[in-house]
C-alpha positions as CSV (number, residue, x, y, z in Angstrom):
1,M,148.2,158.9,86.7
2,R,146.6,155.8,87.2
3,S,143.4,155.3,88.1
4,V,141.9,152.9,91.1
5,F,138.3,151.4,91.0
6,T,136.8,150.8,95.0
7,L,133.4,149.2,95.0
8,P,131.0,150.1,97.2
9,A,131.0,148.5,100.6
10,C,126.7,147.1,99.2
11,C,128.6,145.2,96.6
12,V,131.7,143.8,98.7
13,A,128.9,142.5,100.7
14,A,127.2,140.8,98.3
15,L,130.0,139.8,96.9
16,L,131.2,137.9,100.3
17,I,127.5,136.3,100.5
18,A,127.7,135.2,97.1
19,H,130.9,133.3,97.8
20,A,130.1,131.9,100.9
21,Q,126.9,131.0,99.8
22,Q,128.9,128.7,97.1
23,G,131.1,127.9,99.6
24,L,129.2,126.6,102.3
25,T,126.2,125.0,100.6
26,G,127.3,121.2,100.6
27,T,127.9,118.3,103.1
28,W,130.2,118.5,105.6
29,R,131.4,116.4,108.5
30,A,133.4,116.8,112.5
31,V,136.6,115.5,112.3
32,D,137.7,116.2,115.4
33,V,135.0,114.8,118.0
34,A,136.0,111.9,119.3
35,F,132.0,110.6,119.9
36,A,129.2,110.8,117.8
37,P,130.5,113.3,115.1
38,W,128.3,115.9,113.7
39,T,127.2,116.0,109.7
40,F,125.7,118.7,108.6
41,N,124.0,119.2,104.8
42,L,124.0,123.2,104.4
43,A,121.9,125.2,101.3
44,A,123.2,128.8,100.9
45,D,120.1,131.3,99.7
46,G,121.3,135.0,99.8
47,G,121.8,135.3,103.5
48,K,119.4,132.7,104.4
49,L,121.1,129.5,105.6
50,T,118.8,126.3,105.6
51,G,119.6,122.1,106.2
52,T,119.7,119.7,108.7
53,V,121.8,118.3,111.4
54,S,122.5,114.8,112.2
55,Q,124.9,113.3,114.4
56,G,126.3,109.7,114.6
57,G,129.1,107.7,112.5
58,Q,132.5,106.7,112.7
59,S,135.7,109.0,114.0
60,G,138.6,107.1,114.5
61,D,137.9,103.5,115.7
62,I,134.8,104.6,117.7
63,V,130.9,103.8,115.8
64,T,128.0,105.5,117.0
65,G,124.2,106.0,115.2
66,L,122.3,108.3,117.6
67,T,120.0,110.4,115.9
68,G,118.1,110.9,112.6
69,L,117.9,114.5,110.2
70,T,117.5,117.8,112.9
71,E,115.8,121.0,110.7
72,I,118.0,123.4,111.1
73,Y,116.3,127.2,111.7
74,D,117.5,130.9,112.4
75,G,120.2,130.6,109.7
76,A,122.5,133.1,109.0
77,I,124.8,134.1,106.6
78,D,127.6,137.4,107.2
79,G,130.7,137.7,104.5
80,N,132.6,134.4,105.5
81,S,130.5,134.0,109.4
82,F,127.5,131.7,109.6
83,S,125.1,130.6,112.5
84,F,122.2,128.3,112.9
85,K,120.2,126.4,115.4
86,C,118.6,123.4,116.4
87,D,116.7,121.8,118.8
88,S,117.5,118.1,120.2
89,P,115.0,114.8,119.4
90,G,113.3,115.5,122.8
91,R,113.2,119.2,122.7
92,G,114.6,119.7,126.0
93,R,117.9,121.7,124.9
94,T,118.5,123.9,121.4
95,I,122.0,124.3,120.4
96,T,123.7,126.9,118.3
97,F,126.4,126.5,116.2
98,K,128.7,129.2,115.0
99,G,131.1,128.6,112.3
100,V,133.5,130.6,110.3
101,L,134.3,129.0,106.1
102,D,137.9,128.7,104.8
103,G,137.6,127.3,101.6
104,D,137.3,123.5,102.5
105,V,137.1,123.8,106.2
106,I,135.0,125.2,109.0
107,T,135.3,126.3,112.3
108,F,132.5,125.7,114.8
109,D,131.9,127.1,118.1
110,R,128.4,125.0,119.5
111,S,126.9,126.6,122.8
112,V,123.6,124.9,124.8
113,R,120.8,126.1,126.0
114,L,118.1,124.4,128.6
115,N,114.9,123.7,127.6
116,G,113.1,122.9,131.2
117,D,114.8,122.1,134.7
118,D,117.0,119.1,134.0
119,P,116.4,117.1,130.6
120,G,119.6,114.8,130.9
121,M,121.4,113.5,128.4
122,D,118.9,114.2,125.2
123,G,120.5,112.4,122.7
124,I,123.8,113.4,123.3
125,Y,122.7,116.6,121.6
126,G,124.0,117.9,125.2
127,A,126.7,119.4,127.1
128,S,129.0,116.5,126.9
129,G,129.8,117.0,123.5
130,A,132.7,119.6,121.9
131,T,132.2,122.9,121.9
132,H,134.7,124.0,119.4
133,F,135.6,121.6,116.4
134,T,136.6,121.7,112.7
135,A,134.3,119.9,109.9
136,R,136.0,119.5,106.6
137,R,133.7,119.0,103.4
138,V,132.5,115.4,102.2
139,A,130.2,116.5,99.2
140,A,129.9,119.8,96.7
141,S,126.3,119.7,97.7
142,P,123.6,118.9,100.1
143,V,122.6,115.3,100.2
144,P,119.0,115.3,99.4
145,P,116.4,113.4,101.7
146,I,115.2,110.3,100.5
147,T,111.2,110.9,100.0
148,G,109.8,107.7,97.9
149,P,110.4,103.8,99.2
150,P,113.5,101.5,98.4
151,A,113.6,100.3,94.6
152,G,111.2,97.2,94.2
153,S,108.8,99.1,96.3
154,A,105.6,99.4,95.8
155,A,104.8,103.4,96.2
156,P,102.4,104.0,98.8
157,T,99.1,106.2,98.5
158,G,96.5,107.6,101.5
159,G,99.3,109.0,104.0
160,L,99.2,105.2,105.5
161,R,102.0,102.7,104.8
162,A,103.4,99.5,106.2
163,V,107.4,99.8,106.6
164,F,108.6,95.9,106.9
165,L,111.6,96.5,109.8
166,G,112.1,92.8,109.9
167,T,110.3,89.8,108.3
168,G,112.0,86.7,109.9
169,T,110.6,83.9,111.8
170,P,112.5,81.8,114.5
171,I,115.2,80.2,111.9
172,I,118.4,82.5,112.5
173,D,118.3,84.4,109.3
174,P,121.3,86.8,108.7
175,D,119.4,88.3,106.0
176,R,115.9,88.6,107.7
177,S,115.6,90.3,111.3
178,G,112.7,89.1,113.8
179,P,108.9,90.1,113.4
180,A,108.2,93.7,112.8
181,V,106.1,96.0,111.1
182,A,105.7,100.1,111.6
183,I,102.9,100.8,110.3
184,V,103.4,105.0,109.4
185,A,100.5,107.3,109.6
186,G,101.1,110.7,109.0
187,P,104.3,111.7,111.3
188,Q,104.2,108.4,113.5
189,A,105.2,105.0,113.7
190,Y,102.9,102.3,114.9
191,V,105.2,99.1,115.3
192,V,103.5,95.5,115.4
193,D,105.3,93.4,117.2
194,A,109.1,93.9,118.4
195,G,111.6,91.3,116.9
196,P,115.5,91.3,117.8
197,G,116.8,94.1,117.0
198,I,113.8,96.6,116.0
199,V,115.7,99.9,116.9
200,R,118.3,99.6,115.0
201,R,116.7,98.0,112.2
202,A,114.3,101.5,112.4
203,R,117.2,103.4,112.2
204,A,118.6,102.0,109.3
205,A,114.8,101.9,107.2
206,F,115.1,105.6,109.0
207,D,118.5,106.0,107.1
208,R,117.0,104.7,103.8
209,T,113.8,106.4,104.0
210,Q,114.2,109.8,105.5
211,M,111.0,108.7,107.5
212,S,111.0,111.1,110.4
213,A,108.4,108.8,111.8
214,L,111.4,105.9,112.2
215,R,113.8,107.7,114.5
216,A,114.5,105.9,117.8
217,V,113.3,109.0,119.5
218,S,109.8,108.9,117.6
219,L,109.2,105.7,118.6
220,K,106.3,105.3,120.8
221,Y,103.4,103.2,120.1
222,L,103.8,99.0,120.0
223,F,101.3,96.5,119.6
224,L,101.8,93.1,120.4
225,T,100.0,90.0,118.2
226,H,101.1,87.5,121.0
227,L,103.6,86.8,123.2
228,H,106.4,84.5,121.5
229,S,109.6,85.2,121.9
230,D,110.6,85.7,118.6
231,H,107.7,88.8,117.9
232,T,108.6,90.5,122.2
233,L,112.9,90.0,122.4
234,G,113.1,93.6,121.0
235,Y,110.2,94.3,123.6
236,P,113.0,95.8,126.1
237,D,114.9,97.7,123.1
238,L,112.1,99.3,122.1
239,I,111.8,100.3,125.9
240,F,115.2,101.5,126.8
241,S,117.1,102.4,123.4
242,P,114.9,105.8,122.6
243,A,115.1,106.3,126.3
244,V,118.3,106.4,126.3
245,V,119.0,109.0,123.6
246,G,115.6,111.0,124.6
247,R,112.5,109.9,123.7
248,P,110.7,112.5,125.1
249,G,108.1,110.6,126.7
250,P,106.6,106.6,127.9
251,L,106.0,104.1,125.6
252,E,102.6,103.1,124.9
253,V,102.1,99.6,124.7
254,F,98.5,97.3,123.3
255,G,98.7,93.6,123.6
256,P,97.0,90.5,125.2
257,K,96.6,89.0,128.7
258,G,100.3,88.5,130.1
259,T,101.7,91.7,128.2
260,K,101.6,93.3,131.7
261,D,103.2,90.9,133.4
262,M,105.7,90.5,130.8
263,T,106.3,94.5,130.9
264,D,106.5,94.2,134.5
265,H,109.2,91.4,134.4
266,L,111.5,93.5,132.4
267,M,111.3,96.7,134.3
268,A,112.4,94.5,137.9
269,A,114.9,93.2,134.9
270,W,116.4,96.9,134.3
271,K,115.6,98.1,137.3
272,K,119.4,98.9,137.9
273,D,120.2,100.1,134.7
274,M,117.1,102.5,135.4
275,D,118.9,103.9,138.6
276,V,121.8,104.3,136.9
277,R,121.0,106.4,134.1
278,L,117.9,108.1,136.4
279,N,119.6,108.9,139.0
280,G,123.2,108.8,138.0
281,L,125.7,111.7,136.3
282,E,122.9,110.9,133.0
283,H,120.4,111.9,134.4
284,G,117.9,110.6,132.3
285,N,114.2,111.6,131.5
286,A,112.3,109.6,133.8
287,N,108.9,109.6,131.6
288,A,111.1,108.3,128.8
289,Y,111.4,104.5,130.6
290,K,107.7,104.3,131.9
291,V,105.3,101.9,129.9
292,N,101.9,102.4,129.9
293,V,100.4,98.4,128.9
294,N,96.9,98.0,128.0
295,E,95.5,94.5,127.3
296,I,93.2,94.4,124.9
297,K,90.1,93.1,123.9
298,P,88.4,92.8,120.1
299,G,87.8,96.0,118.7
300,V,88.8,99.5,118.4
301,V,91.9,99.7,120.4
302,Y,93.5,103.0,119.6
303,Q,92.6,106.2,117.5
304,D,94.2,109.3,117.0
305,A,94.4,112.0,114.5
306,N,96.4,109.8,112.2
307,V,94.9,106.5,112.3
308,T,91.8,104.1,113.9
309,V,93.2,101.0,115.6
310,K,91.1,97.8,115.6
311,A,92.2,94.4,117.2
312,F,91.0,91.2,116.4
313,L,91.3,87.5,117.6
314,V,93.3,85.0,115.9
315,K,93.8,81.1,116.3
316,H,97.6,80.2,116.9
317,A,97.8,77.4,118.7
318,T,97.5,76.8,122.3
319,W,98.2,80.7,122.9
320,D,94.8,81.6,124.7
321,E,94.8,85.1,123.2
322,A,96.2,86.6,120.0
323,F,95.4,89.0,117.6
324,G,95.6,90.7,114.7
325,Y,95.0,94.5,113.7
326,R,93.3,96.5,111.3
327,F,95.0,100.1,110.7
328,E,93.2,102.9,108.5
329,T,92.5,106.2,107.7
330,P,90.2,108.0,105.6
331,A,92.3,106.7,102.5
332,R,93.5,103.5,103.5
333,S,93.6,100.3,105.6
334,I,96.3,97.9,106.2
335,V,95.4,95.1,107.9
336,V,98.1,92.7,109.6
337,S,97.3,89.0,111.0
338,G,100.3,88.1,113.3
339,D,100.8,84.4,113.3
340,T,97.7,82.7,113.0
341,S,96.7,79.6,111.5
342,P,93.6,79.7,108.5
343,A,90.9,82.4,110.7
344,R,88.2,84.0,108.9
345,S,88.6,87.1,111.3
346,V,91.1,88.0,109.1
347,A,89.1,87.9,106.1
348,D,86.2,89.9,107.8
349,A,89.1,92.8,109.4
350,C,91.0,92.9,105.7
351,N,87.5,93.2,103.7
352,G,88.3,94.6,100.4
353,C,91.8,96.6,102.7
354,D,94.0,97.9,100.6
355,V,97.0,95.8,101.9
356,L,96.6,92.7,103.7
357,V,100.1,91.5,105.4
358,H,99.6,87.9,106.0
359,E,101.7,85.0,107.4
360,V,102.7,81.8,105.3
361,Y,104.6,78.7,105.5
362,C,105.2,76.4,101.9
363,D,102.7,73.5,101.2
364,L,104.9,70.6,101.0
365,P,105.1,68.2,98.2
366,A,101.9,65.4,97.6
367,G,102.2,62.7,100.1
368,R,103.7,64.8,103.1
369,A,102.0,67.0,105.4
370,A,103.2,70.2,108.1
371,G,103.3,68.8,111.2
372,A,100.7,69.4,113.8
373,Y,102.5,72.5,115.3
374,Y,102.7,74.4,111.9
375,Q,98.7,73.3,111.3
376,A,97.8,74.7,114.5
377,A,99.4,77.6,114.3
378,H,100.3,78.9,110.9
379,T,98.3,79.6,107.5
380,S,99.5,77.6,104.8
381,A,100.6,78.8,101.0
382,S,96.7,77.0,99.6
383,E,95.3,77.9,102.8
384,L,96.1,81.8,102.5
385,A,95.0,81.8,99.0
386,Q,91.5,80.5,100.1
387,I,91.3,83.4,102.8
388,A,92.2,86.2,100.6
389,Q,89.8,84.7,98.2
390,Q,87.8,86.1,100.9
391,A,89.0,89.3,102.0
392,K,89.7,91.2,98.3
393,P,92.4,92.7,99.6
394,K,93.9,95.5,96.7
395,L,97.6,93.8,97.1
396,L,98.1,90.7,99.6
397,V,101.8,90.6,101.2
398,L,103.5,87.9,102.4
399,Y,105.7,87.8,105.5
400,H,106.8,85.9,108.6
401,Q,107.4,83.5,105.7
402,L,108.4,80.0,106.7
403,Y,110.2,78.2,103.9
404,L,109.8,74.4,104.9
405,G,110.7,71.5,102.1
406,G,113.5,73.5,100.8
407,C,111.5,76.1,98.9
408,N,112.4,79.9,98.2
409,D,109.9,83.2,97.3
410,D,109.2,81.9,93.7
411,T,107.8,78.7,94.9
412,L,105.7,80.0,98.0
413,L,104.3,83.1,94.7
414,Q,103.8,80.3,92.6
415,Q,101.8,78.0,95.4
416,V,99.6,81.2,96.7
417,E,99.1,82.3,92.5
418,K,97.7,78.6,92.1
419,A,94.2,79.4,93.3
420,Y,94.8,83.7,93.5
421,R,94.4,85.6,91.1
422,G,95.0,89.0,92.7
423,A,98.2,90.8,93.4
424,V,100.4,89.3,95.4
425,V,104.0,89.7,96.6
426,S,106.8,88.7,99.4
427,A,108.2,91.1,101.6
428,K,111.5,91.3,102.4
429,D,113.0,93.7,105.4
430,F,113.0,97.3,104.7
431,D,109.9,97.4,102.2
432,I,107.2,99.7,102.3
433,Y,103.7,99.3,100.8
């Protein structure tokens, strides 16, 4: 007589969980979502499920880029079935995903709960998205988040970092976006200047670094050095793009005299857009479209639990006001010069700072001089060497580089190093120091 062995129910359950644990762990992409498909990075541990969700990418001919990584929570596994939750970027909605694993395919059901009266689209995590869809495996293990700076960047310390979103000038260079530096302190980014394309540049930096402070919905502080077009063409982008995709509150702006007038004109120019987005079918969040403008004077202009920001006057040709900024924590300090001709105020603001970010143009060959505008508005390599000697930064970072006379980065660095023996680098877009 043949004997039959039957596994106890507890063992069967354990085997099912182990099978799901092995099968679920990985990266999955929604394949039948026409707009803004989800990507899931899942990690199973026993009966628990952790990971992240992001939304955007390519589906057919449609390409979108809406959100960064959002942590999932309340993840649970029951055999081949599982569930988890995540919140939309502005936390206006809670999304519940329920799935069934079948080999390399997951069948998902999705539901949305409003966390308020009407938080609007909130990053397209809302009810406009698919409620039933499938996802296929694209990687056998979760894609690890990138926690450090890109290759070639200095390793930052002290919880304060300068992320170069753009190092360019008015000269059109596809490798150098318009001037914008994100000073990241803890969970928040404090952006200095708003060159063209700033929000997409911040998203690209987020994709490289996984710094949540660089997500569009997190961009809420802007410090303008002056109002030249190459430093402000991205200002309306910073006002409106994050508002559309779920920034929860206003943009806080600090800048020289004239900032409020510029802002008022921008808001008037996009008045119809705001009316449609707020009062039409999108039901946008009115607070996200507000801009609080602070026209500043030298001294402490902003302070929170993450950072203290001090402004100082610099000299930029015939502008009535132009500022540089010092960002400091108890452990680290970063000074950004903005556009300026040689100014003692930069050296005084640095005074041994960890990082001095300074604009520069190449010295011309003997017998040639830069034009009157360059001399009044900007700082030559040899002039910057003298300022750095006075400022004594631990690291001098060149940005907004003007390559006059056909010079390049190597020549520019050599010119600075002729008279300055400290550490110096020439920044490129996406560098972190």
